[in-house]
N, C-alpha and C positions, 0 to 999 in steps of 0.2 A: 504494500500500500504506500502511495505517495503522501506522506503525512503533511507536507507543506501545502498541498492542494486543499486538503480538508481544513487545515489551519487557516488558510487564506480566506475561505468562504466564511468560516466561523468568525474570524476577526472582522471581516467586512460587515457582516450582518449585525454583530454585536455593537460595532461602532455606530451604526445607524440607529439601532434601538437605544443605545446609551444617549446619543445626541437627542433623540426624541424625549427621553425622560428628563434630561437636563433642561430642555426647553419648557418643561412643565406639561408635556403631553402624556398620552397613555399609549401603551403598546397595542392595546385593543383597537385603537383608531386606525392602525396600519393594516388591520386584517379586514379586507373587503373581498369576499368571494366573487362578487360581480366584476370588480375591477380585474381580479386575477383571471377570471374566465375570458374577459375581453382581450387582455394583453397576451396571455399564453396561448389561448385558442387562436387568436388572430395571427400571431407570429408563426405558430405551427402551420396554419393553413397557407400562409404566404411562402414559407420555406418548402412545403410540399408541392406547391404549384410550380415553383421555379426548378425543381429537381426531378430527374428521372428516378423511378422507384429504387433501382439498385444503388444509386448514389445516396439517396436519402437513407436507405436501410444501412448502408455501410457507415455513413456518418453517425447514425444513432449507435451502432455497435462500437464505434471508435471512442465514444464519450467515456467508456470505461478506462481508456488509456490515461485519462487525466488523473484518475485515482488509483488505478492499478496498471502502471505503464509496463509495456513488454520488457522483459529482461534482456538487456544488452551487455554482454561481457566481451569487450573487444580484446582484452588480454587473453582470454580463453580461446577466442577465435584465431588470434595470431598464433598461439601455441599449436592449435590444431592444424593450421596451414603449414607451419614449419614441420610438423610431423608428416604431413602428406609429402612435403618436399623430400624429407629424408627417405621415406619409403620409395618414392619414385626414383631417387638416385641409386638406391641400393638394389631394388628389385624390379625397377621398370614401371612405366605408367600403368600397365595392366594390373599391377598389384593394388592399385587404388580402387579397383572395381568393387572390392569387398567392403569399401567404406561408403559406397553410394547409398545403399538402402538404410543405413543408420542415421542419415542426415534428415532432421525434421523439416528443413526448409527446402521446398521444391527448387528454388533458385540455385542453391548450393548443389543439389542433386544434378541439375542440368549442367552446371559448370564442370563438375567432376566427370559426368558422362561424356561430355565433349572432349575433355582432356584424355580420358581413357580411349576414346575412339580415334585419337590421333588427329583431331581437327587442327588446322593451322591456327597459330596464335591470332592472326589478324581476323580470321573468321570467328573465332571465339569471342574476340573483343566486340565485333559488330553485333553478333547475336545477343550477347549479354548486355550490351549497352542499350539496345532496343528494349530488352526486357526490363531493365532498370527504369528507362524513360517512361514506358507504358504503365508500369506499376506505380511510379511516383505520380504520374498525371492522374490516374484513377483515385489514388489516395488523397491527393490535394483537392480534387473535386469534392470528395466526401467531407474533408475538414472544413471546406468553405460553407457548408450549410450552417455551421455555428457562427461563422463570421457574418453570414447573411442574416441570421437570427438577431445578431447584435445590431444590425442596421435597421431591421424592421421593427424591433420591439419599441424603441422610443416613439416612432411614428404611430404605431398602434396604441401606445399609451396616450398620445395626444388625441387620437380618435376616441378613446375611452373618456378622456376629459370632456370632449365636445358632447358626447352622448350624455354624460352626467349633467352638463350645463343645460342641455335641451330638456332633460327631466326637471331641472330646477325651474326653467322658464314655463314649463307646462303646469307647474303647481305653485305659481306665485300666490294664488288665492288661498293655498293651504300651507301655512308656515311649518306644520308638523312634518311635511315631506321634503322641505328644502334641505335640511341637514344631510339626509341620506344621499341626495343627488350631488351636493357639493363634495361630500366625502368620496364618492365614487370618482368624481372629476379629478380631484387632486391625487388620490391614492393610485389611480390608473397611471398617471404620469410618473409617480414614484416607481411603480412596478415596471413600467417600460424602460425608464432610464436605469433603474437599479439592476434589473435582470440583464440588460445589455452589457453594462460595465462591470458588474460583479460576477457574472456567470458566463454568458454567451461568448463575449469577446476574449476573456481570459482563457476559456476552454479552447477556443480556436487557436490562440497563440501557443498554448501548451501542446496541442496536437501537432501543429506545424513544426515545433521544435523537436518533438519526438520523431516525427516523420523524417526530418532532415538527418537525424542521427542514424536512423535505420538505413537511409540511402547511403550514408557514409560507410556503414558496415558492408553493404552490398558492393560498393566500389572497392573497398579494401579486399573483399573476397575475390573479386574479379582481378585485381592487381596481383594478388597472390597466385591465382591460377595461371595467369599469364607468365609470371616468373617461373613457375614450375614447368610450364610448357617450354620455356626457353632454356631450361636446365640450369637455372641459377643456383648458387650455393645457398643452403638453408640459412646460414648465418647472415648472408647478404639479404635474403628475403625478410628475415626477422627484423633486421635493421631498417629496411625500407618500410615495412608495415608499421613500425613503431611511430612513424611520422603521422599516422592517422589518429593517434591517441591525443586527447585533449583533456 
């Protein structure tokens, strides 16, 4: 679990609530189911409209990365690549075939299979770079649904505010109904701006950072496979791949 993500949300929400209390307000006044429905429902609908289903579904699944990021151990990956290199130098490239099925990542499996099949390094590079580019493009589109949600939410919040004010204008003759309409109007704005800047946009940025790191791992694996294909010394390969560590 990424503790800092949970802590960030908690700190942000508590700061707003504490500010409300210090101003003499009540926490209950920030709880408006109608405003919540307008902002979240409207934002969800807008995001669904702009996205193909597979992109939307992938983006929803990826939100888990913000709190349970995929494990990336570049040191272990480098060690494994160096092991492949040693095996290839001692026993030949065909000896790596036994390592293919044990790889959980299809991308790594493809790279090793091409290496075992004796594909030329330039051809390996071309195929694997296309694979990286296509995968990265698809994943970026998925992360952008959260960025889009961060753009739509404040506007939907304003829409909720206008709806609340319309309700107020329709009931000017009944003062007992004015409070509820005004509350929805202002709280809808808070929900729109708050959800965008405390949730949707931070999640989008977090996912983009994690995606960039995964792309770096794939590029490192490709670099290692190409080095093995060229017959480079395992120590040289390890030294080269160490530059990917940050």
